[in-house]
N, C-alpha and C positions, 0 to 999 in steps of 0.2 A: 436358483439364486443367481443376479447378476454378477459379472466381474468387480464392478464398482462395490457393490454391497460386501464381496469377500476380503477387498483389500483393506488392511488394518489402518491406512492412513484416511480412508475417505469416508469413515463414519466417526462422528464425534459424540461421546456420551455429554450430556447437559447436566446441569445441577439438578432437574428432575427427572423424571423417568422417561422423557421421550430422547430421540437421537434425530442428530441432525446429518445429512449427507452433503459432503462437501463437493462443489464442482470440480470437475476433472480439471478445467483449466486452469482454476485456482492452486489445484494441488502439483501441477505441471510447473507454473512459475515458482511455487514455495519451494519446490525441489530443485530447480533449474540453478546451476552454477557455473561460471565461465572460468576460462583458464586466465593467468594474468595478462597474456597477448591478446586473447578476445577483449577483455576487459580494457585494455588500452586502446583498442580499435573502437570500442564502443564509446569512449571517452573523447575521441578525438571528433568532436562536433562543436559546431558553433553552440549548439542548444544544449544544456547541461541536461543530465537526466531527471525526472521528477521523482520524488518520495511519494507515494501514498499511505494513507494510515486508516483509511476509512472504507466505504463503499467501493471506491474506486481501486482497491486492491482486488477486488474480482475481475478479471479479465472480460467476463461476460458483460459487466457494467461499462468498463473503460471502452470496450469496442464501440459503443454508442457514440462516444466523444471523437476518439480518435481513430477509429476504424477506417480502413481505406474503402469502404463501401460493400465489401464481400462479407461483413459480419463475423469474420473468422477470429474467434478469441482464442484460437491457439497459438495464430501467428502472433497476436498480441502477447500471450503468455510467453512464447520464447524469447521475447525481448525484456523479460521481467526477472528479477531475483529478488529474495527476502534480504531485507535490511534493517538496521536499528539507526534511531536517531537519538543521539546522546543530548541530555540536558533541555531537554523539553517533557511535557505531559500533555496526554490526552484527556478530554474531558467530553461527556455526554452533554448535547444541549437540549434543554427542556422543551419537551413536545416533538422533537425532530429524531430521526431514526439514524442519523449521521452525526460524527463526532467533530470535535474540533482540536486544535493543537497550539499551545503557547510554549514559549521558552521558560524555563525553569530556573530558579536559582541554585538548586541540588544537583551535583554533579551524579548522584546515583538514578535520577530519573531519566527512564527511556521510554521510547514508543517503538513498537515493533511496527513494520509495514513492509512495503514492495517498492523496488525502483524500476521504472521503466524508461528503457534506454530508446535512442533512434527517434526521437520526437523531432517533428518538422517544424516550421514557423507558423504554417496552419493550423497544425493540432495544438501547438502550443496558444494561439490565440484562442482556439475553441476549448480548451481547458480554463484560460483565464474567463473566458464567459459563462462557463459552467462554473466555476469557484467564485463567482462574484463578491460573496460574502466573506471572502478569503483574500490575503494578500500573498503574492508570490515571494518567497524569501530565499538567497543563498543559505545553505547550509552543508555540514559534512555528515555523511552518513556511512556507517559501517557494514560492508558485505563481506561474504565468506566465498573466495575464490575455490576452483576445483581443485587445489590440493590442501584445503582445509585452513589455508591462512586466513585471517582477518584483515581487511584494509579500508582505509578510509577515503572516500572518494566524494567529489564535489559533486552536489544535486540541488536542487531546489523543493521547496515545500510551501503549500498553501496554509499560511498561518490564520486563525479567525481574526477578524480586524472589527466584529459588531458590538464588542463591550463584554463584560465578564457576567454581566447579570443574569444571561440567559444559560451561562455555563453551571454545570452541575459537577460539584466534587466527585473524583474517583470514588472517595469512600460511600457516597450515596449512589452512583452508578457506574458500572464498569461497562465500556462500550468494547463489544468484540465483535468479530466477522460472524461468530457463531448467533451471537444475540441478533445479529442485524438479520442473518438468514431464516432465523426462527420467527 
């Protein structure tokens, strides 16, 4: 049995009888934490970090858009950490494998995702092209720093702009990274 299969965080039980192996680069990003000092340095940029809540939470997907040409998803994962977007709701999009996010009126609605730091202007342009059905919007997201404290940071998120008629309410379809990988 491989090391990835024996690590308890790399296999996820699904609702059915199948299991899904989560990519190592995603697990690295998910478990990555920065110190308060490192976070301050990462936020000292003209371009705010981006919050991803769909297929771009996977470094193996993100590397194709913002990669520096060497295809190193672990280098991307090292610039990511888990985050929570408050007062927003994730929706499925009918007939598509990726989700949408819209602001919510409910304080208790949250969207879990990943934040990517260190984006260049060229990479932001590439992300804007890739996310052309969405509009980049400033938000505050919650991240956990190395000492366990949770802090709010400025970021940007891509909000669905193509109308609500294609969106599927969460009661009908829950989008998750596991369902995307399956």
